[in-house]
N, C-alpha and C positions, 0 to 999 in steps of 0.2 A: 210387180215391176215397177209400177209409178212412182215409189219412193227412189231407188233406184236409177231412175229416169232424170228425175229431177235434180239427184249430185251429179248424173254424168254431163248433162248439156253444158253446163257454163263449164265444166271441168274440160270439155272436147273444145268447146268454143277458145277457153284460155289459150289451148295450145294453138289450133290455127292461128290465133292471131298473133302469134309469135313469129308468122310466117306473113302477114300481111302487112307491108309497107307503108300502103298508101292511106292517109288521114282517115278520107271518108268511109273507104272499105272497111276500115278498122272500125269507127263505128257503126255501121251497120251491122257488122255482125255481132259486136258486143250489145247494142241496142236490142235485135232481132231474137239473139239468146236469150236475154235478161226477160225479152217480152215473153218467150214462149215457157221460160221458167215459171214466171208468173200465172200463166194460164194452167200449167201443171199445179201450183201452189192454191190456187183458186179450187180445182179438182179438190185435193186432198183437204181443206178445210171445210169443205161443204159437204162432199160424198166421200171421204175417210178414201183409207188404203189399204191392201193388205200387208202384213209385214214381210220383208225381204230378210230372209235368214240363210248364210253362206258359210262354209268352211272360212277360217282367216289364219289365226296363229294357234294349229292345232296343239302345240307343246303346252301350250297356256291354258288352253282351253277357253280361250277368246275366240269369240264367233264375230261376222258380220253382220248384225243385226239393226234393221231400221224397222223403226215404229213410230206411227204419227198418234198420240193422244191428245185429249183436249189442249193443254198447253200447248206442245210440241206445234198442232195446226195453227194457233194463232202466232206462234213465232216464226214458221214457215210461210206464212201469208205475210209477215211484216217485212221479212228478208225479199221474199217476191216482188210486193210492190213498191218496197225501197231502190232497190237497184236499178230499175226504168227510169224513174224519177230522178235518180242521182245521175246516170248515165246521161238520160237527156237532156238535163238542166246545165250538165257541165261540156257539151257535146261541141259548143263554140269556143271552149278556152284553150288557150295557146298552151299546148303540152308536147314537149320535147320528146319524142320516140312514143308518141301515141298508142300503139299497137301494144307494146312492152307496158305500159302504163295500164291498158285496158285488160290485158291478160292478167296482171296481177291483181287488180279489182276482181275479175272472174275467179280466180283463186280464193280472193276471199271468201265470196258469196258462197262457193263450194265448200270451204271449211266451216261456215256458219251454218249452212243449211245440214252438213254432217252433225255439227255439234245439237241441234235442236231433233233431230229424228235418232241418233245413235242410242241402240235399245241393250249396248253394251258398255262398260264402264272404262274399260281399254279402248273401244273404238270411239268413246267421247273424246278422250283424253291426245287421240290421235287426231281429231278433227279440231280441239280445242289448240294445238299445236299449229296444226295446218293454217287455220283461220291469222295466226300471228305473224308467221313467217313473211306471207306477202306485204301485211302493214308497214313491217322494220322496212322493207324495201322502196315502198311506195314513200316513206315518210325521210328515209336516207336519201332518196337520190331527186325527187321531186318536191322535197319540204323547204322551207325559209332559209335563212340565211343561217340561224342558229339551231338548223335540222341534226348535224351531228351530234351537238352535245344532246339535245332533247331525244332524239333516238336510242343514244346509249343509255338516256334515263329512263326511258321506256322500256330497253329491255331489260334492263336491270329487275325492274319492278316485275315485270310480265314471267321473267324468269324465274324469280322469288315466288309469285304465284302458283307458277306451274310446279317448280320442285314442292311445295305444301300439298298442292292438289296431286302429284303422283304419289308423295308417302301414304296420301290419307287412303287412296284406290288401294294399294298393296296392302294395306292396314287392314282392311275390309275383307280384302280378297282371302287373305292366308285364315279368314275366320268364317267363311262359307263352307255350307257343308259338302258342296259339291267342286272348291275349289275351280269356281269359274269366275269371271267379272260379268256374268248375266247380272242387270240390273233387279231382277226378280232374286235373285239368290245375294245379292247386296242387302236387299230390305229384310232377307229373313237369317243374316248372318247372326252368330251366337257371340257378340260381343259383350261383356261385362260393364258396369257402369263406366268404370274409368275407360274403358278403351273406348267405349260411344265418347266419351267428353272429348277426349283426345282426336277421336275421327271428327268431331264436329270441329274443333279448333282449327284443325288444319285445313277442312275445306271451306270452312268461313273465312279463314284468313286469304286463301285464294281467291274466293268470291268477292270478297271485300276489296282486294288489288283490283281484279277487272271491274267493278261496277262502275267508280271506285268511291269509298266511302271515307269519312274523315278519320284518323290523322292519314289512311297512306293514299290520298287522294291526288298527291303534288305533281305528279305524272302528268294528269290530265290538262289542267288550264295550256301547260307548254306543248302538249303534242296536240290541241287543238289550235293553237296560233300557229306553231311551225307547220303542219300538215297541209298536202293542198286540199282545196275546196273538196272535192269530191271525197277526200280519205276523210275529214272532219265531219262528213254528213253521215258517211259507215260509221264513224267511232261511236257520235252523237244518236244516232237513231236506230241500230241494232247492235252493235260489240258491246 
């Protein structure tokens, strides 16, 4: 339950923040919840955690599986440390509708933690998208003067990246022995050499946009420039 709790705390805090109108109280809720999440992240990183496995989309044989291997532990710890630092360092910034802003920040944290802990490919994709949606609103509402054009560009790039990712996932899924999205089943999928190359190209393109790397990196400098400080810190430190 430790892994599930790590996801639930920022998610529940984000929902609570939607109803907290006082700025100082909103700061307290956001920072406190991120502090608890950081403590759990340290526990996961240094003590490990049992996998969480539950039914999810039964018709597609997709399960809600959370697991923390060596790399996941590092990335969860990075996310756990980054968010309290970001929220504390920007707590005095003048932000309109601070409670909504902080709620979207914690929804972003939930999505990122889910990406790093997902043990099911479709669940990974779900959290991949969940992390992007609040960032889109954070940039479009609280960004700079050119935020609308920049956010639209960010949306187009990330939408294409997500599309390539989904096609790649479906391709591998159709060649798994048990027709499931389990990561282990993906590793053992019976893909021909040509299909492996196609899957690699799809996943590489999706991640290349996300990273981003030349020549599909042009969304990044604009997004960094026009995003609120806290969002730029999340983009550069974790996303």
